[in-house]
py3Dmol code that shows the C-alpha trace and the ligand (Angstrom):
import py3Dmol

protein = """\
ATOM      1  CA  MET A   1     -17.943  42.025  26.967  1.00  0.00           C
ATOM      2  CA  SER A   2     -16.143  42.836  30.125  1.00  0.00           C
ATOM      3  CA  PHE A   3     -16.459  46.590  30.734  1.00  0.00           C
ATOM      4  CA  ASN A   4     -19.403  48.605  32.017  1.00  0.00           C
ATOM      5  CA  VAL A   5     -19.387  52.197  30.827  1.00  0.00           C
ATOM      6  CA  ILE A   6     -21.577  55.172  31.680  1.00  0.00           C
ATOM      7  CA  GLN A   7     -21.986  57.585  28.763  1.00  0.00           C
ATOM      8  CA  TYR A   8     -23.197  61.026  29.872  1.00  0.00           C
ATOM      9  CA  GLU A   9     -22.906  63.028  26.643  1.00  0.00           C
ATOM     10  CA  ASN A  10     -24.201  62.487  23.111  1.00  0.00           C
ATOM     11  CA  LEU A  11     -21.742  60.827  20.759  1.00  0.00           C
ATOM     12  CA  PRO A  12     -21.925  60.569  16.963  1.00  0.00           C
ATOM     13  CA  GLU A  13     -23.771  57.356  16.075  1.00  0.00           C
ATOM     14  CA  ASP A  14     -20.779  55.516  14.613  1.00  0.00           C
ATOM     15  CA  LEU A  15     -18.716  56.236  17.728  1.00  0.00           C
ATOM     16  CA  GLU A  16     -21.533  55.159  20.005  1.00  0.00           C
ATOM     17  CA  ARG A  17     -21.665  51.886  18.052  1.00  0.00           C
ATOM     18  CA  ARG A  18     -17.897  51.439  18.368  1.00  0.00           C
ATOM     19  CA  LEU A  19     -18.157  51.884  22.121  1.00  0.00           C
ATOM     20  CA  GLN A  20     -21.039  49.430  22.303  1.00  0.00           C
ATOM     21  CA  GLU A  21     -19.047  46.801  20.388  1.00  0.00           C
ATOM     22  CA  HIS A  22     -16.580  46.688  23.252  1.00  0.00           C
ATOM     23  CA  CYS A  23     -18.530  47.697  26.360  1.00  0.00           C
ATOM     24  CA  ARG A  24     -21.935  47.487  28.009  1.00  0.00           C
ATOM     25  CA  VAL A  25     -22.931  51.136  27.742  1.00  0.00           C
ATOM     26  CA  THR A  26     -25.592  52.803  29.873  1.00  0.00           C
ATOM     27  CA  ARG A  27     -26.656  56.297  28.837  1.00  0.00           C
ATOM     28  CA  PHE A  28     -27.528  59.008  31.371  1.00  0.00           C
ATOM     29  CA  ASP A  29     -27.995  62.753  30.952  1.00  0.00           C
ATOM     30  CA  SER A  30     -25.672  63.701  33.783  1.00  0.00           C
ATOM     31  CA  LEU A  31     -23.596  62.317  36.629  1.00  0.00           C
ATOM     32  CA  ASN A  32     -25.990  63.549  39.283  1.00  0.00           C
ATOM     33  CA  PRO A  33     -26.782  60.739  41.771  1.00  0.00           C
ATOM     34  CA  ALA A  34     -30.105  62.487  42.496  1.00  0.00           C
ATOM     35  CA  GLN A  35     -31.364  61.221  39.126  1.00  0.00           C
ATOM     36  CA  GLY A  36     -32.188  57.964  40.904  1.00  0.00           C
ATOM     37  CA  GLU A  37     -31.495  54.332  41.656  1.00  0.00           C
ATOM     38  CA  PRO A  38     -30.800  53.128  38.066  1.00  0.00           C
ATOM     39  CA  PHE A  39     -27.947  55.632  37.848  1.00  0.00           C
ATOM     40  CA  VAL A  40     -26.567  54.841  41.299  1.00  0.00           C
ATOM     41  CA  SER A  41     -26.538  51.121  40.602  1.00  0.00           C
ATOM     42  CA  ALA A  42     -24.969  51.605  37.127  1.00  0.00           C
ATOM     43  CA  LEU A  43     -22.320  53.787  38.764  1.00  0.00           C
ATOM     44  CA  ALA A  44     -21.576  51.114  41.351  1.00  0.00           C
ATOM     45  CA  ASP A  45     -20.766  48.672  38.523  1.00  0.00           C
ATOM     46  CA  ALA A  46     -19.081  51.142  36.146  1.00  0.00           C
ATOM     47  CA  HIS A  47     -15.500  50.593  34.971  1.00  0.00           C
ATOM     48  CA  GLY A  48     -15.531  53.633  32.711  1.00  0.00           C
ATOM     49  CA  LEU A  49     -17.132  57.051  32.281  1.00  0.00           C
ATOM     50  CA  ILE A  50     -17.295  59.106  29.089  1.00  0.00           C
ATOM     51  CA  GLY A  51     -18.745  62.593  28.727  1.00  0.00           C
ATOM     52  CA  VAL A  52     -17.984  66.209  29.508  1.00  0.00           C
ATOM     53  CA  ASN A  53     -18.780  69.159  31.766  1.00  0.00           C
ATOM     54  CA  GLN A  54     -19.820  67.283  34.908  1.00  0.00           C
ATOM     55  CA  GLU A  55     -18.109  67.636  38.265  1.00  0.00           C
ATOM     56  CA  VAL A  56     -16.356  64.459  39.396  1.00  0.00           C
ATOM     57  CA  GLY A  57     -15.118  64.468  42.985  1.00  0.00           C
ATOM     58  CA  ALA A  58     -14.922  62.345  46.116  1.00  0.00           C
ATOM     59  CA  GLU A  59     -18.688  62.124  46.655  1.00  0.00           C
ATOM     60  CA  LEU A  60     -19.330  60.677  43.227  1.00  0.00           C
ATOM     61  CA  LEU A  61     -16.262  58.447  43.346  1.00  0.00           C
ATOM     62  CA  ASP A  62     -17.441  56.960  46.662  1.00  0.00           C
ATOM     63  CA  LEU A  63     -20.370  55.569  44.669  1.00  0.00           C
ATOM     64  CA  ALA A  64     -18.086  54.128  41.955  1.00  0.00           C
ATOM     65  CA  PRO A  65     -15.830  51.552  43.631  1.00  0.00           C
ATOM     66  CA  ASN A  66     -15.092  49.712  40.349  1.00  0.00           C
ATOM     67  CA  LEU A  67     -14.180  52.751  38.289  1.00  0.00           C
ATOM     68  CA  ARG A  68     -10.901  52.456  36.378  1.00  0.00           C
ATOM     69  CA  VAL A  69     -11.053  55.158  33.697  1.00  0.00           C
ATOM     70  CA  ALA A  70     -12.779  58.525  33.231  1.00  0.00           C
ATOM     71  CA  SER A  71     -12.592  59.897  29.691  1.00  0.00           C
ATOM     72  CA  THR A  72     -13.505  63.534  29.185  1.00  0.00           C
ATOM     73  CA  ILE A  73     -14.392  64.917  25.748  1.00  0.00           C
ATOM     74  CA  SER A  74     -12.344  68.048  26.410  1.00  0.00           C
ATOM     75  CA  VAL A  75      -8.777  69.123  26.803  1.00  0.00           C
ATOM     76  CA  GLY A  76      -9.584  70.955  30.066  1.00  0.00           C
ATOM     77  CA  TYR A  77     -10.145  68.791  33.111  1.00  0.00           C
ATOM     78  CA  ASP A  78     -10.710  71.328  35.875  1.00  0.00           C
ATOM     79  CA  HIS A  79     -14.117  69.734  36.574  1.00  0.00           C
ATOM     80  CA  PHE A  80     -12.316  66.611  37.843  1.00  0.00           C
ATOM     81  CA  ASP A  81     -10.710  66.257  41.251  1.00  0.00           C
ATOM     82  CA  VAL A  82      -7.503  64.762  39.868  1.00  0.00           C
ATOM     83  CA  ALA A  83      -6.008  64.011  43.307  1.00  0.00           C
ATOM     84  CA  GLU A  84      -9.115  62.011  44.268  1.00  0.00           C
ATOM     85  CA  LEU A  85      -9.034  60.069  41.006  1.00  0.00           C
ATOM     86  CA  THR A  86      -5.328  59.364  41.329  1.00  0.00           C
ATOM     87  CA  GLY A  87      -5.657  58.329  44.981  1.00  0.00           C
ATOM     88  CA  ARG A  88      -8.245  55.750  43.913  1.00  0.00           C
ATOM     89  CA  GLY A  89      -6.237  54.497  40.936  1.00  0.00           C
ATOM     90  CA  VAL A  90      -8.646  55.920  38.342  1.00  0.00           C
ATOM     91  CA  MET A  91      -7.055  57.032  35.058  1.00  0.00           C
ATOM     92  CA  LEU A  92      -8.220  60.389  33.689  1.00  0.00           C
ATOM     93  CA  MET A  93      -8.057  60.741  29.903  1.00  0.00           C
ATOM     94  CA  HIS A  94      -8.503  63.969  27.902  1.00  0.00           C
ATOM     95  CA  THR A  95      -8.365  65.204  24.290  1.00  0.00           C
ATOM     96  CA  PRO A  96      -5.390  67.480  23.617  1.00  0.00           C
ATOM     97  CA  GLU A  97      -4.038  68.310  20.123  1.00  0.00           C
ATOM     98  CA  VAL A  98      -7.198  67.738  18.067  1.00  0.00           C
ATOM     99  CA  LEU A  99      -8.763  71.055  19.111  1.00  0.00           C
ATOM    100  CA  THR A 100      -5.656  73.240  19.070  1.00  0.00           C
ATOM    101  CA  GLU A 101      -6.045  74.946  15.685  1.00  0.00           C
ATOM    102  CA  THR A 102      -9.831  75.323  15.948  1.00  0.00           C
ATOM    103  CA  THR A 103      -9.599  76.955  19.366  1.00  0.00           C
ATOM    104  CA  ALA A 104      -6.819  79.247  18.131  1.00  0.00           C
ATOM    105  CA  ASP A 105      -9.075  80.272  15.206  1.00  0.00           C
ATOM    106  CA  MET A 106     -11.812  81.196  17.661  1.00  0.00           C
ATOM    107  CA  ILE A 107      -9.443  83.164  19.890  1.00  0.00           C
ATOM    108  CA  PHE A 108      -8.284  85.098  16.849  1.00  0.00           C
ATOM    109  CA  THR A 109     -11.933  85.709  15.967  1.00  0.00           C
ATOM    110  CA  LEU A 110     -12.302  87.359  19.374  1.00  0.00           C
ATOM    111  CA  ILE A 111      -9.215  89.502  18.761  1.00  0.00           C
ATOM    112  CA  LEU A 112     -10.545  90.746  15.406  1.00  0.00           C
ATOM    113  CA  CYS A 113     -14.099  91.048  16.581  1.00  0.00           C
ATOM    114  CA  THR A 114     -13.270  93.192  19.626  1.00  0.00           C
ATOM    115  CA  ALA A 115     -10.751  95.427  17.879  1.00  0.00           C
ATOM    116  CA  ARG A 116     -12.928  96.029  14.778  1.00  0.00           C
ATOM    117  CA  ARG A 117     -16.139  96.139  16.836  1.00  0.00           C
ATOM    118  CA  ALA A 118     -17.642  93.578  14.452  1.00  0.00           C
ATOM    119  CA  ALA A 119     -20.438  92.270  16.702  1.00  0.00           C
ATOM    120  CA  GLU A 120     -21.518  95.727  17.833  1.00  0.00           C
ATOM    121  CA  LEU A 121     -21.552  97.197  14.320  1.00  0.00           C
ATOM    122  CA  HIS A 122     -23.228  94.122  12.855  1.00  0.00           C
ATOM    123  CA  GLU A 123     -26.036  94.739  15.342  1.00  0.00           C
ATOM    124  CA  MET A 124     -26.186  98.405  14.313  1.00  0.00           C
ATOM    125  CA  THR A 125     -26.572  97.416  10.657  1.00  0.00           C
ATOM    126  CA  ARG A 126     -29.275  94.868  11.453  1.00  0.00           C
ATOM    127  CA  GLN A 127     -31.229  97.403  13.398  1.00  0.00           C
ATOM    128  CA  GLY A 128     -31.328  99.729  10.370  1.00  0.00           C
ATOM    129  CA  LEU A 129     -29.105 102.291  12.096  1.00  0.00           C
ATOM    130  CA  TRP A 130     -26.532 102.494   9.287  1.00  0.00           C
ATOM    131  CA  GLN A 131     -27.739 105.605   7.531  1.00  0.00           C
ATOM    132  CA  ALA A 132     -24.510 107.384   6.627  1.00  0.00           C
ATOM    133  CA  ALA A 133     -20.834 106.511   6.289  1.00  0.00           C
ATOM    134  CA  VAL A 134     -19.553 105.608   9.747  1.00  0.00           C
ATOM    135  CA  GLY A 135     -17.588 108.248  11.608  1.00  0.00           C
ATOM    136  CA  ALA A 136     -14.927 108.167  14.288  1.00  0.00           C
ATOM    137  CA  GLU A 137     -17.411 107.100  16.954  1.00  0.00           C
ATOM    138  CA  HIS A 138     -17.575 103.726  15.199  1.00  0.00           C
ATOM    139  CA  PHE A 139     -13.911 103.305  14.336  1.00  0.00           C
ATOM    140  CA  GLY A 140     -12.083 100.326  15.724  1.00  0.00           C
ATOM    141  CA  ARG A 141      -8.381  99.681  16.234  1.00  0.00           C
ATOM    142  CA  ASP A 142      -5.810  97.969  14.001  1.00  0.00           C
ATOM    143  CA  VAL A 143      -4.763  94.438  14.824  1.00  0.00           C
ATOM    144  CA  HIS A 144      -1.861  94.009  12.394  1.00  0.00           C
ATOM    145  CA  GLY A 145       1.469  95.202  13.641  1.00  0.00           C
ATOM    146  CA  LYS A 146       0.316  95.465  17.264  1.00  0.00           C
ATOM    147  CA  THR A 147       1.654  93.666  20.349  1.00  0.00           C
ATOM    148  CA  LEU A 148      -0.017  90.398  21.296  1.00  0.00           C
ATOM    149  CA  GLY A 149       0.660  89.190  24.838  1.00  0.00           C
ATOM    150  CA  ILE A 150      -0.086  85.522  25.425  1.00  0.00           C
ATOM    151  CA  VAL A 151      -0.491  84.291  28.980  1.00  0.00           C
ATOM    152  CA  GLY A 152      -0.009  80.535  28.713  1.00  0.00           C
ATOM    153  CA  LEU A 153       2.075  79.599  25.686  1.00  0.00           C
ATOM    154  CA  GLY A 154       1.032  75.957  25.475  1.00  0.00           C
ATOM    155  CA  ARG A 155      -0.312  74.277  22.357  1.00  0.00           C
ATOM    156  CA  ILE A 156      -3.238  76.661  21.835  1.00  0.00           C
ATOM    157  CA  GLY A 157      -1.302  79.748  22.934  1.00  0.00           C
ATOM    158  CA  THR A 158       1.448  78.919  20.446  1.00  0.00           C
ATOM    159  CA  ALA A 159      -1.102  78.452  17.652  1.00  0.00           C
ATOM    160  CA  VAL A 160      -2.582  81.888  18.456  1.00  0.00           C
ATOM    161  CA  ALA A 161       0.903  83.424  18.536  1.00  0.00           C
ATOM    162  CA  ARG A 162       1.697  81.880  15.149  1.00  0.00           C
ATOM    163  CA  ARG A 163      -1.432  83.436  13.640  1.00  0.00           C
ATOM    164  CA  GLY A 164      -0.506  86.795  15.127  1.00  0.00           C
ATOM    165  CA  ARG A 165       3.098  86.687  13.974  1.00  0.00           C
ATOM    166  CA  LEU A 166       2.762  85.144  10.511  1.00  0.00           C
ATOM    167  CA  GLY A 167      -0.683  86.417   9.555  1.00  0.00           C
ATOM    168  CA  PHE A 168      -0.777  89.833  11.186  1.00  0.00           C
ATOM    169  CA  ASN A 169       2.873  90.766  11.628  1.00  0.00           C
ATOM    170  CA  MET A 170       2.341  91.157  15.378  1.00  0.00           C
ATOM    171  CA  ASN A 171       5.001  91.495  18.000  1.00  0.00           C
ATOM    172  CA  ILE A 172       4.579  88.515  20.370  1.00  0.00           C
ATOM    173  CA  LEU A 173       5.151  88.612  24.134  1.00  0.00           C
ATOM    174  CA  TYR A 174       4.441  85.645  26.361  1.00  0.00           C
ATOM    175  CA  HIS A 175       4.347  84.703  29.986  1.00  0.00           C
ATOM    176  CA  ASN A 176       4.471  81.086  31.044  1.00  0.00           C
ATOM    177  CA  ARG A 177       5.601  78.759  33.809  1.00  0.00           C
ATOM    178  CA  THR A 178       8.425  77.654  31.550  1.00  0.00           C
ATOM    179  CA  ARG A 179      10.136  79.330  28.625  1.00  0.00           C
ATOM    180  CA  SER A 180       9.518  77.995  25.138  1.00  0.00           C
ATOM    181  CA  VAL A 181      12.791  78.103  23.237  1.00  0.00           C
ATOM    182  CA  GLU A 182      10.946  76.691  20.234  1.00  0.00           C
ATOM    183  CA  ALA A 183       8.414  79.560  20.120  1.00  0.00           C
ATOM    184  CA  GLU A 184      11.154  82.094  20.680  1.00  0.00           C
ATOM    185  CA  LYS A 185      13.049  80.672  17.701  1.00  0.00           C
ATOM    186  CA  GLN A 186      10.136  80.030  15.359  1.00  0.00           C
ATOM    187  CA  ILE A 187       7.931  83.060  15.894  1.00  0.00           C
ATOM    188  CA  GLY A 188      10.225  85.439  17.671  1.00  0.00           C
ATOM    189  CA  ALA A 189       8.085  85.378  20.818  1.00  0.00           C
ATOM    190  CA  ARG A 190       9.679  87.230  23.733  1.00  0.00           C
ATOM    191  CA  TYR A 191       9.343  85.933  27.296  1.00  0.00           C
ATOM    192  CA  CYS A 192       8.487  88.550  29.928  1.00  0.00           C
ATOM    193  CA  SER A 193       6.971  88.946  33.373  1.00  0.00           C
ATOM    194  CA  LEU A 194       3.192  89.159  33.675  1.00  0.00           C
ATOM    195  CA  ASP A 195       3.461  92.822  34.681  1.00  0.00           C
ATOM    196  CA  GLU A 196       5.531  93.665  31.618  1.00  0.00           C
ATOM    197  CA  LEU A 197       3.155  91.759  29.367  1.00  0.00           C
ATOM    198  CA  LEU A 198       0.137  93.589  30.817  1.00  0.00           C
ATOM    199  CA  ALA A 199       1.786  96.979  30.426  1.00  0.00           C
ATOM    200  CA  ASP A 200       3.061  96.488  26.855  1.00  0.00           C
ATOM    201  CA  SER A 201       0.393  94.429  25.087  1.00  0.00           C
ATOM    202  CA  ASP A 202      -2.399  95.762  22.891  1.00  0.00           C
ATOM    203  CA  PHE A 203      -4.120  92.387  23.233  1.00  0.00           C
ATOM    204  CA  VAL A 204      -3.721  90.365  26.428  1.00  0.00           C
ATOM    205  CA  CYS A 205      -4.747  86.860  25.538  1.00  0.00           C
ATOM    206  CA  LEU A 206      -5.419  84.318  28.304  1.00  0.00           C
ATOM    207  CA  VAL A 207      -4.962  80.676  27.376  1.00  0.00           C
ATOM    208  CA  VAL A 208      -4.075  79.159  30.737  1.00  0.00           C
ATOM    209  CA  PRO A 209      -5.926  76.219  32.279  1.00  0.00           C
ATOM    210  CA  LEU A 210      -7.768  76.763  35.557  1.00  0.00           C
ATOM    211  CA  SER A 211      -5.787  75.795  38.649  1.00  0.00           C
ATOM    212  CA  ASP A 212      -5.178  77.131  42.151  1.00  0.00           C
ATOM    213  CA  GLN A 213      -2.356  79.202  40.637  1.00  0.00           C
ATOM    214  CA  THR A 214      -4.419  80.736  37.832  1.00  0.00           C
ATOM    215  CA  ARG A 215      -7.747  81.394  39.596  1.00  0.00           C
ATOM    216  CA  LYS A 216      -8.335  85.191  39.521  1.00  0.00           C
ATOM    217  CA  LEU A 217      -4.926  85.673  37.921  1.00  0.00           C
ATOM    218  CA  ILE A 218      -6.407  88.779  36.307  1.00  0.00           C
ATOM    219  CA  SER A 219      -8.098  90.957  38.857  1.00  0.00           C
ATOM    220  CA  ARG A 220      -8.576  94.709  39.441  1.00  0.00           C
ATOM    221  CA  GLU A 221      -4.875  95.308  39.981  1.00  0.00           C
ATOM    222  CA  GLU A 222      -3.794  93.485  36.827  1.00  0.00           C
ATOM    223  CA  LEU A 223      -6.475  95.165  34.690  1.00  0.00           C
ATOM    224  CA  GLY A 224      -5.186  98.488  36.002  1.00  0.00           C
ATOM    225  CA  LYS A 225      -1.758  97.660  34.597  1.00  0.00           C
ATOM    226  CA  MET A 226      -3.102  97.320  31.034  1.00  0.00           C
ATOM    227  CA  LYS A 227      -3.131 100.193  28.548  1.00  0.00           C
ATOM    228  CA  PRO A 228      -6.507 101.958  28.293  1.00  0.00           C
ATOM    229  CA  GLU A 229      -6.608 101.141  24.568  1.00  0.00           C
ATOM    230  CA  ALA A 230      -5.830  97.443  25.132  1.00  0.00           C
ATOM    231  CA  TYR A 231      -8.184  94.463  24.937  1.00  0.00           C
ATOM    232  CA  LEU A 232      -8.471  91.418  27.185  1.00  0.00           C
ATOM    233  CA  ILE A 233      -9.202  88.146  25.398  1.00  0.00           C
ATOM    234  CA  ASN A 234     -10.153  85.070  27.431  1.00  0.00           C
ATOM    235  CA  GLY A 235     -10.251  81.738  25.616  1.00  0.00           C
ATOM    236  CA  GLY A 236      -9.094  79.614  28.577  1.00  0.00           C
ATOM    237  CA  ARG A 237     -11.330  79.373  31.624  1.00  0.00           C
ATOM    238  CA  GLY A 238     -13.651  82.011  33.086  1.00  0.00           C
ATOM    239  CA  PRO A 239     -12.479  81.965  36.719  1.00  0.00           C
ATOM    240  CA  VAL A 240      -8.978  83.000  35.599  1.00  0.00           C
ATOM    241  CA  VAL A 241     -10.491  86.508  35.485  1.00  0.00           C
ATOM    242  CA  ASP A 242     -12.252  88.282  38.341  1.00  0.00           C
ATOM    243  CA  GLU A 243     -15.422  88.940  36.344  1.00  0.00           C
ATOM    244  CA  GLN A 244     -16.751  91.735  38.549  1.00  0.00           C
ATOM    245  CA  ALA A 245     -13.422  93.550  38.290  1.00  0.00           C
ATOM    246  CA  LEU A 246     -13.527  93.113  34.505  1.00  0.00           C
ATOM    247  CA  ILE A 247     -17.063  94.510  34.289  1.00  0.00           C
ATOM    248  CA  GLU A 248     -15.970  97.587  36.248  1.00  0.00           C
ATOM    249  CA  ALA A 249     -12.856  97.996  34.070  1.00  0.00           C
ATOM    250  CA  LEU A 250     -15.004  97.851  30.912  1.00  0.00           C
ATOM    251  CA  GLU A 251     -17.576 100.272  32.329  1.00  0.00           C
ATOM    252  CA  ASN A 252     -14.948 102.759  33.469  1.00  0.00           C
ATOM    253  CA  GLY A 253     -12.711 102.673  30.393  1.00  0.00           C
ATOM    254  CA  VAL A 254      -9.778 101.118  32.256  1.00  0.00           C
ATOM    255  CA  ILE A 255      -9.366  98.934  29.152  1.00  0.00           C
ATOM    256  CA  ALA A 256     -10.893  99.304  25.684  1.00  0.00           C
ATOM    257  CA  GLY A 257     -12.741  96.038  25.494  1.00  0.00           C
ATOM    258  CA  ALA A 258     -12.914  92.322  26.130  1.00  0.00           C
ATOM    259  CA  GLY A 259     -13.459  89.280  23.960  1.00  0.00           C
ATOM    260  CA  LEU A 260     -14.751  86.388  26.028  1.00  0.00           C
ATOM    261  CA  ASP A 261     -15.559  82.767  25.326  1.00  0.00           C
ATOM    262  CA  VAL A 262     -15.562  81.616  28.958  1.00  0.00           C
ATOM    263  CA  TYR A 263     -17.088  82.912  32.196  1.00  0.00           C
ATOM    264  CA  GLU A 264     -17.134  82.410  35.951  1.00  0.00           C
ATOM    265  CA  GLN A 265     -20.561  80.837  35.569  1.00  0.00           C
ATOM    266  CA  GLU A 266     -21.621  78.997  32.417  1.00  0.00           C
ATOM    267  CA  PRO A 267     -24.022  79.420  30.770  1.00  0.00           C
ATOM    268  CA  LEU A 268     -23.573  83.134  31.398  1.00  0.00           C
ATOM    269  CA  PRO A 269     -26.552  84.349  33.491  1.00  0.00           C
ATOM    270  CA  THR A 270     -28.918  86.381  31.309  1.00  0.00           C
ATOM    271  CA  ASP A 271     -28.719  89.311  33.734  1.00  0.00           C
ATOM    272  CA  SER A 272     -24.903  89.529  33.511  1.00  0.00           C
ATOM    273  CA  PRO A 273     -23.802  93.168  32.969  1.00  0.00           C
ATOM    274  CA  LEU A 274     -21.382  91.801  30.358  1.00  0.00           C
ATOM    275  CA  LEU A 275     -24.339  91.362  28.033  1.00  0.00           C
ATOM    276  CA  ARG A 276     -25.170  95.063  28.172  1.00  0.00           C
ATOM    277  CA  LEU A 277     -21.653  96.326  27.499  1.00  0.00           C
ATOM    278  CA  ALA A 278     -20.966  97.369  23.893  1.00  0.00           C
ATOM    279  CA  ASN A 279     -17.235  96.822  24.425  1.00  0.00           C
ATOM    280  CA  ALA A 280     -17.605  93.157  25.433  1.00  0.00           C
ATOM    281  CA  VAL A 281     -17.909  90.386  22.855  1.00  0.00           C
ATOM    282  CA  THR A 282     -19.496  87.374  24.536  1.00  0.00           C
ATOM    283  CA  LEU A 283     -19.346  83.977  22.845  1.00  0.00           C
ATOM    284  CA  PRO A 284     -20.978  80.884  24.414  1.00  0.00           C
ATOM    285  CA  HIS A 285     -17.846  78.753  25.052  1.00  0.00           C
ATOM    286  CA  ILE A 286     -17.367  77.715  21.421  1.00  0.00           C
ATOM    287  CA  GLY A 287     -13.578  77.345  21.360  1.00  0.00           C
ATOM    288  CA  SER A 288     -13.662  73.843  19.907  1.00  0.00           C
ATOM    289  CA  ALA A 289     -17.244  73.900  18.615  1.00  0.00           C
ATOM    290  CA  THR A 290     -16.965  72.984  14.943  1.00  0.00           C
ATOM    291  CA  HIS A 291     -18.405  69.814  13.397  1.00  0.00           C
ATOM    292  CA  GLU A 292     -14.953  68.547  12.473  1.00  0.00           C
ATOM    293  CA  THR A 293     -13.291  69.204  15.795  1.00  0.00           C
ATOM    294  CA  ARG A 294     -16.109  68.053  18.042  1.00  0.00           C
ATOM    295  CA  TYR A 295     -16.167  64.776  16.069  1.00  0.00           C
ATOM    296  CA  ALA A 296     -12.396  64.423  16.426  1.00  0.00           C
ATOM    297  CA  MET A 297     -12.644  65.065  20.166  1.00  0.00           C
ATOM    298  CA  ALA A 298     -15.426  62.512  20.618  1.00  0.00           C
ATOM    299  CA  GLU A 299     -13.474  59.958  18.575  1.00  0.00           C
ATOM    300  CA  LEU A 300     -10.327  60.542  20.597  1.00  0.00           C
ATOM    301  CA  ALA A 301     -12.252  60.287  23.876  1.00  0.00           C
ATOM    302  CA  VAL A 302     -13.721  56.922  22.811  1.00  0.00           C
ATOM    303  CA  ASP A 303     -10.282  55.692  21.685  1.00  0.00           C
ATOM    304  CA  ASN A 304      -8.726  56.920  24.935  1.00  0.00           C
ATOM    305  CA  LEU A 305     -11.354  55.132  27.011  1.00  0.00           C
ATOM    306  CA  LEU A 306     -11.035  51.824  25.158  1.00  0.00           C
ATOM    307  CA  ALA A 307      -7.222  51.915  25.131  1.00  0.00           C
ATOM    308  CA  ALA A 308      -7.095  52.681  28.842  1.00  0.00           C
ATOM    309  CA  LEU A 309      -9.670  50.044  29.787  1.00  0.00           C
ATOM    310  CA  GLN A 310      -8.223  47.342  27.557  1.00  0.00           C
ATOM    311  CA  ASP A 311      -4.490  48.010  27.663  1.00  0.00           C
ATOM    312  CA  ARG A 312      -3.978  50.574  30.462  1.00  0.00           C
ATOM    313  CA  SER A 313      -2.580  52.842  27.717  1.00  0.00           C
ATOM    314  CA  THR A 314      -1.419  56.168  29.138  1.00  0.00           C
ATOM    315  CA  ARG A 315      -1.547  58.133  25.877  1.00  0.00           C
ATOM    316  CA  ASN A 316      -3.558  61.295  26.672  1.00  0.00           C
ATOM    317  CA  CYS A 317      -3.673  60.313  30.337  1.00  0.00           C
ATOM    318  CA  VAL A 318      -3.583  63.191  32.827  1.00  0.00           C
ATOM    319  CA  ASN A 319      -2.370  61.008  35.718  1.00  0.00           C
ATOM    320  CA  PRO A 320      -0.194  58.243  34.207  1.00  0.00           C
ATOM    321  CA  GLU A 321       1.343  57.595  37.625  1.00  0.00           C
ATOM    322  CA  VAL A 322      -1.796  55.570  38.363  1.00  0.00           C
ATOM    323  CA  VAL A 323      -0.492  52.906  35.983  1.00  0.00           C
ATOM    324  CA  GLY A 324       3.210  53.159  36.719  1.00  0.00           C
TER     325      GLY A 324
END
"""
ligand_1 = """\
7
DGY
C -11.996 72.060 26.324
O -11.855 71.075 25.597
O -11.531 72.116 27.458
C -12.777 73.191 25.766
O -12.860 74.264 26.646
C -14.172 72.719 25.386
O -14.858 72.331 26.539
"""
view = py3Dmol.view(width=600, height=400)
view.addModel(protein, "pdb")
view.setStyle({"model": 0}, {"cartoon": {"style": "trace"}})
view.addModel(ligand_1, "xyz")
view.setStyle({"model": 1}, {"stick": {}})
view.zoomTo()
view.show()
């Protein structure tokens, strides 16, 4: 058995066994060197890492001179310093595709839930406050037939657009780094500038990864360009939105509401004003969180790790240039 691997996230038992058949696996709860000598010495010998949601940068990599592959159980990899990994010849593997449809389902849940005020009115019912037929003060807004603006028409964005177009007869706008001829043909999506998308959409749906270009992409100015009856949906990464600006926009009626699965700080602090706002739906980062999809992601992350360690396979590799 030639590879040492640090596992820093629970895996289904059968996958853990598969990993152990091929590697010497040491299990830790995090990648924090402060957890002590056993971790630091395992890290010094590690050829592979597998887990999720831990920062990996120069400081940690300095302690891992033998590292060859890091396999994250996520499609997003903003918690990795990719330039540092690449500079040191470490392959970074991630799990695209297997979570696309599940995450799109969740984003559509946010669209429906904000527009129809489902969470807020569910709470009203539970509290015994439903004592007469609801009146206009509890009405929501239609989703079908409205304009859905997708910022980031990648795999997940396209799956959301497809739901909107085919299921809800929505008019689809999108803004992206590159145009998607395929989406334009298949679902009639129309490419436009971010400003145009903000001004014309009833639902502005963010599905972009976090990068220097997308951090605070939506701030006070951009929120001010949205229609007052429009909703902001964020299923990508929290820091893409200036959260304080969003809170103020929700408090002051600049926009009608927000459906959020991601936040600047996660878990969302319990004193966040977002939790007190009736027009904000706040989910705990559950985009891919179904039994089926989380298993598929874990399985793919194990496969990615083994294939990269054993064969230097670049399938699902973020920085294939390391091998080339
Ligand atoms: C991802 O895979 O990046 C999702 O956000 C779940 O972490």
